[in-house]
C-alpha positions, 0 to 999 in steps of 0.5 A, spaced: 780 141 731 775 147 731 771 149 737 765 154 736 763 158 742 756 161 742 758 167 746 751 170 744 752 176 749 758 178 745 755 186 744 754 186 752 761 184 753 764 188 748 760 194 750 762 193 758 755 192 760 755 187 766 751 181 764 746 179 769 741 175 765 735 172 769 735 164 769 730 164 764 734 168 759 741 165 760 737 158 759 734 161 752 741 164 750 744 157 752 739 153 748 740 158 742 747 157 742 746 150 740 745 152 733 752 154 732 753 147 731 750 148 724 757 151 722 761 145 724 763 139 721 764 132 723 770 132 728 769 139 730 766 141 737 761 146 740 762 149 747 756 150 751 755 151 759 754 146 764 747 143 764 745 144 757 747 138 753 743 137 747 739 130 748 736 128 741 740 132 736 737 131 729 741 125 725 745 130 721 748 133 727 750 127 731 757 127 729 758 134 732 761 134 739 759 138 745 764 140 750 763 144 757 766 151 756 770 150 762 773 144 758 775 148 752 782 150 754 784 143 756 782 140 749 789 141 746 791 145 740 784 148 738 782 153 733 777 157 737 771 160 733 767 165 737 760 168 735 764 174 736 771 176 738 769 179 745 774 181 750 773 174 754 773 170 747 780 173 746 783 171 753 780 164 751 784 164 745 790 166 748 789 161 753 788 156 747 795 158 744 792 161 738 797 165 734 795 172 735 795 174 728 789 170 727 785 174 732 783 181 731 784 186 737 778 188 741 779 195 740 778 194 732 772 189 734 769 194 738 770 200 732 767 196 727 761 194 731 760 201 733 755 206 730 761 211 729 763 206 723 757 204 720 754 211 720 759 212 714 756 207 710 749 209 711 747 210 704 740 210 701 740 208 694 734 212 690 732 209 683 734 214 677 727 215 675 725 219 681 727 224 686 728 223 694 730 227 700 735 222 701 739 224 695 740 231 700 739 229 707 742 223 711 738 217 713 740 217 720 745 222 724 750 221 730 747 225 736 752 227 741 748 232 745 741 234 746 741 240 741 743 235 736 738 230 738 733 236 737 735 238 730 735 231 728 728 230 730 726 236 727 729 234 720 725 228 721 719 231 722 720 236 716 721 229 712 715 227 714 717 222 719 714 223 727 717 217 729 724 215 730 729 210 733 735 212 737 741 206 738 747 206 742 754 205 739 753 198 740 747 194 740 744 187 737 738 184 736 733 190 736 735 191 744 737 196 748 734 202 743 729 207 744 723 208 740 719 215 740 715 220 737 717 228 736 721 231 742 716 230 748 719 224 752 717 221 758 722 221 764 724 213 762 725 215 755 729 221 757 733 217 762 735 212 756 737 218 752 741 222 757 744 215 759 747 213 752 749 220 750 754 220 756 758 215 751 763 220 747 760 218 740 753 219 742 747 215 739 745 214 732 738 217 731 734 215 725 727 215 722 722 209 724 720 206 717 717 200 715 721 195 712 718 192 706 723 187 704 730 185 708 736 181 707 742 179 710 749 179 706 754 174 709 761 176 708 768 173 710 774 177 711 780 173 710 787 176 713 793 176 708 799 172 710 803 178 707 803 185 706 797 184 701 790 187 702 785 182 706 781 178 702 773 179 702 768 174 700 761 174 699 758 167 702 751 168 700 745 172 701 739 171 706 732 174 707 730 176 714 724 174 717 723 179 723 717 181 727 713 188 727 718 191 731 724 188 728 726 182 732 729 176 728 724 170 727 728 166 721 732 166 715 730 165 707 736 161 705 737 161 697 741 156 693 748 159 691 747 165 686 740 166 688 738 173 691 745 176 689 742 180 683 736 183 687 741 186 692 747 187 687 747 194 689 747 193 696 753 187 695 757 192 692 756 197 697 758 191 702 764 190 699 766 197 701 764 196 708 768 190 708 774 193 705 774 199 711 773 194 716 779 190 714 783 196 713 782 197 720 785 191 722 778 186 722 778 179 720 773 174 720 765 174 719 761 180 717 754 181 716 750 187 713 743 188 714 739 192 708 732 193 707 727 196 702 722 201 704 717 207 701 720 214 701 716 219 704 712 220 698 710 213 698 711 213 691 718 210 690 721 204 693 728 206 696 734 201 699 738 202 705 744 199 703 747 198 710 742 198 716 747 194 721 754 192 721 755 186 725 762 184 725 761 177 728 757 171 726 749 172 725 743 167 724 743 168 717 750 166 716 749 160 721 743 158 716 747 158 710 750 151 711 742 148 710 743 149 703 745 142 703 738 140 704 735 145 698 736 139 692 733 143 686 729 148 690 731 155 689 730 157 697 728 154 704 726 157 710 729 157 717 724 158 722 725 160 729 719 158 734 719 160 741 714 160 747 707 158 745 709 158 738 713 151 739 710 145 736 712 138 736 713 134 729 706 131 730 703 138 731 707 141 725 705 135 720 698 136 723 698 144 721 700 142 714 695 137 713 689 141 716 691 147 712 692 144 705 700 145 706 702 139 705 707 140 699 713 142 704 719 138 707 720 140 714 727 138 717 728 139 725 735 143 726 735 143 733 734 139 739 727 138 743 730 137 750 736 139 753 739 135 759 732 132 760 728 139 759 724 141 754 727 147 750 724 154 750 725 155 742 726 150 736 728 151 729 726 148 723 728 148 716 722 148 710 723 147 703 718 146 697 712 150 694 708 151 701 714 153 705 712 160 705 705 158 707 707 154 713 711 160 715 705 164 715 701 159 719 706 158 724 708 165 726 703 169 722 709 173 719 709 174 711 715 172 708 718 178 703 722 177 697 719 171 694 714 170 689 710 164 687 714 160 690 721 162 687 726 167 689 728 173 685 
């Protein structure tokens, strides 16, 4: 039996940062983790914290078992499938008698998820018919001290970018980063920078640009049973729906084969990344984020082939099994609604009717109550010509990479 472990605090565990979430945050993370059930098959189980049993699962998920995290070790022979291979997940796998060759080492997982690793592959793809400063200058750079940081900020300014973002060696979901302009920092910003520069590998600095289209490349690295090289497979491409500051709001799920040609250069580059990860000893899910943006002149669209390397599951990967609901549609949209944006099934239907967006099929993909309490977030999967319009109505966000209801 497979047991999926939604350890969404994976990066904090990996980086050795103490996990002290508020009650609200811990509850939101636990509820979000229930979405890993989309990856499960009948007979599989999802491990959840005490007090977070989903009450009203959608019909297609009712054959999935939910067990307490404390029960995993006592569930007999299981194959643990964590969100990410953190040290605590590794310890649980050992306790479950999983063969060590099926589990990557913590040092390897930490390295492949680091900026030190991804910096090697941070390449800008420039169309042949144009010239760009990114043919000469790197997009981002590792900074290990304040002098290197100042030099990078000066370089970005010369390229036409005043605003920049600094990221620690391990981070996730647009959190724990510093966004600023120029080199005149306030005390809080300087404190963040000094604190993170204490890491031996420093921080990763890059210009702040506006993505015009974003995608997640969903790979799987399968370890070999012999001396042969590991196998790398592309499972699919998902579009990213983010808010203006880069926080995840949903995924565009393409039918098998769709979206591949449009991101072919990034996919080829992604296979190189995966081969390097496999050579380092990693096995398991690996997601790569890439995006298109206007170069400093504003005249050319260029592609950042490897924005982030996530050696773990991603929400885009979790969304891939929803292809089963596409039928003949080229794409569907998996949408996360939180806080005031949450709506009952009736409210969603009313919104569609009121705004003449009725040519859409909406499937609820998460519970509305957990252990008798209303959830803090819900997920919906939408297909049909009006799916894109419904995203705009429910979130106010545009969906890129789709034209006239068809996937590129």
